[in-house]
C-alpha positions in Angstrom: 87.2 64.8 140.6 84.1 62.7 140.5 80.5 64.0 140.6 78.9 62.7 143.9 75.4 63.7 142.9 72.9 60.9 142.0 72.9 59.9 138.3 69.3 61.1 137.9 70.2 64.6 139.0 73.1 64.7 136.6 70.8 63.7 133.7 68.4 66.5 134.7 71.2 69.1 134.8 72.5 68.0 131.4 69.0 68.3 129.9 68.5 71.7 131.4 71.8 72.9 129.9 71.0 71.6 126.5 67.6 73.3 126.6 69.2 76.6 127.4 71.7 76.2 124.5 69.0 75.4 122.0 66.8 78.2 123.2 69.7 80.7 123.0 70.5 79.5 119.5 66.9 79.8 118.3 66.6 83.3 119.8 69.8 84.4 118.1 68.6 83.0 114.8 65.3 84.8 115.0 66.9 88.2 115.9 69.6 87.8 113.2 66.9 87.6 110.5 66.0 91.2 111.1 67.7 94.5 110.2 68.5 95.3 113.8 69.4 92.9 116.6 67.4 94.8 119.2 64.2 94.8 117.2 62.7 91.3 117.1 59.2 90.4 115.8 57.8 90.9 119.3 58.5 94.6 119.2 55.3 96.5 118.7 56.9 98.8 116.1 58.9 96.1 114.3 57.2 96.7 110.9 57.6 100.5 111.2 61.2 100.2 112.1 61.8 97.8 109.2 60.2 100.3 106.8 62.5 103.1 108.1 65.5 100.8 107.4 64.3 99.7 104.0 63.7 103.3 102.9 67.1 104.4 104.4 65.4 106.9 106.8 67.5 105.2 109.5 70.8 103.4 109.2 71.2 102.4 112.9 72.5 103.8 116.2 75.8 102.1 116.8 78.2 103.1 114.0 80.1 101.8 112.3 78.4 98.4 112.7 74.9 99.9 112.8 73.4 96.5 113.9 71.1 98.1 116.5 68.2 100.6 116.4 68.2 101.6 120.1 64.3 101.7 120.2 64.1 102.8 123.8 66.8 105.5 123.6 65.9 109.2 123.6 66.5 110.9 120.2 68.4 114.2 120.0 67.4 117.2 117.9 70.5 116.5 115.7 69.4 112.9 115.1 65.8 114.1 114.3 67.2 116.4 111.6 68.9 113.3 110.0 65.6 111.3 110.1 63.7 114.2 108.6 66.3 114.8 105.9 66.4 111.1 104.9 62.5 110.9 104.9 62.3 113.8 102.5 64.6 112.0 100.2 62.2 109.1 99.9 59.9 111.4 97.9 60.8 113.2 94.7 59.7 114.9 91.5 61.3 115.4 88.1 60.2 117.0 84.9 61.2 117.5 81.2 59.5 120.4 79.4 59.9 121.8 75.9 58.2 125.2 75.4 60.3 126.5 72.5 58.1 126.5 69.4 61.3 126.2 67.2 62.1 122.8 68.8 60.0 120.3 66.9 59.9 116.5 66.6 58.5 114.6 63.6 56.3 111.6 64.4 57.2 109.5 61.4 57.1 105.9 62.7 54.6 103.3 63.9 57.2 102.0 66.5 57.1 105.3 68.4 59.1 108.5 68.5 60.6 109.7 71.8 59.3 113.2 72.8 60.5 113.6 76.4 62.2 111.5 79.2 62.6 111.6 82.9 64.3 109.4 85.5 62.8 108.7 89.0 65.2 107.8 91.8 63.3 106.1 94.8 65.1 104.9 97.8 63.0 101.7 98.0 59.6 100.6 96.7 57.6 103.6 95.5 54.4 104.6 93.8 55.0 106.8 90.7 52.5 109.2 89.2 53.2 110.5 85.7 51.7 113.3 83.7 52.4 114.3 80.1 51.2 116.5 77.3 52.1 117.0 73.6 50.9 119.5 71.0 50.8 117.9 67.6 49.9 119.3 64.1 49.2 117.6 60.8 49.0 119.0 57.3 45.7 119.7 55.4 44.0 116.7 53.9 45.3 114.2 56.4 43.2 111.4 57.8 45.3 109.6 60.3 45.6 108.1 63.8 48.2 108.8 66.4 49.0 107.0 69.6 50.6 108.7 72.6 52.0 106.8 75.5 54.3 106.8 78.5 56.6 103.7 78.7 59.5 102.4 80.8 63.0 102.7 79.5 62.1 103.2 75.8 59.2 103.5 73.4 59.3 99.7 73.1 59.1 99.2 76.8 56.1 98.5 79.1 53.4 101.2 78.7 52.1 102.8 81.9 49.7 105.3 80.4 48.3 106.0 76.9 46.0 108.2 74.8 45.2 108.7 71.1 44.1 111.2 68.5 42.3 110.6 65.1 42.1 113.3 62.5 39.4 113.9 59.8 40.1 114.4 56.1 39.9 118.2 56.1 42.1 121.2 56.7 45.3 121.4 58.7 44.7 120.4 62.3 46.4 120.5 65.6 45.6 119.5 69.2 47.1 119.0 72.6 47.1 115.5 74.1 47.2 114.9 77.8 48.3 111.6 79.3 48.4 110.3 82.9 50.1 107.1 84.1 51.1 105.2 87.2 53.6 102.6 88.1 55.3 100.9 91.1 59.1 100.5 91.1 61.9 99.6 93.5 64.9 101.2 91.9 65.9 104.0 89.5 63.6 103.9 86.5 63.5 105.9 83.2 60.2 106.9 81.6 59.7 108.2 78.1 56.8 110.0 76.4 56.3 108.7 72.9 54.1 109.2 69.9 53.5 106.8 67.0 51.6 106.8 63.7 48.8 104.3 63.4 50.0 103.0 60.0 53.1 103.5 57.8 50.9 105.0 55.1 49.7 107.8 57.4 51.2 111.2 57.0 53.7 112.4 59.6 52.8 114.6 62.4 54.9 117.4 64.0 55.1 117.7 67.8 56.0 121.2 69.1 55.6 121.8 72.8 55.6 118.7 75.1 56.4 117.7 78.6 56.6 114.8 81.0 56.6 115.0 84.8 56.9 112.3 87.5 56.3 112.3 91.2 57.0 109.4 93.6 56.3 108.5 97.2 57.3 105.3 99.1 54.7 102.6 99.5 53.4 102.1 103.0 
């Protein structure tokens, strides 16, 4: 069946159809770039909702696909409990403490001796705060330097906090060193508390009580 409309009208109609197709395709591409298909950039709370998704506070509202957030739907008390529970899991704290005086560690190397270790387990990018202490003793007549530090993964890893102690050439000495550190990570990370001699010729030290704690909260 032939189209009886003037050719000019037919051209306008075809142009209109193509414009609609292109517009729809672009709109779909923009939405698909986000975590949820119903939360485009134009949504006032887009960044907040993306943060909830990145930190696993929300997983979606249409299981099992979970491609939507349902931003305008009323939330039930049951759903609120899930949000609160997941939010609590974005924060955490761990600690490793040795309080037994019979448990000692010799600081006998310049490369570092591991004294304590903890592992943080953030859901997404998080700020980590670390605190450590170590009680060390040296024999009489020692004149040495000791370095104490918190590092990632091992004593050879990146240091995120450090302190030191120098002894005088006199009687037996001991002291407690305190160290603080901070870091920003995006996945499970191990931290170690280490102590090292300043030189190979320095006498060894003995660490008794020691501890390392870590707290983390998501970045905002």
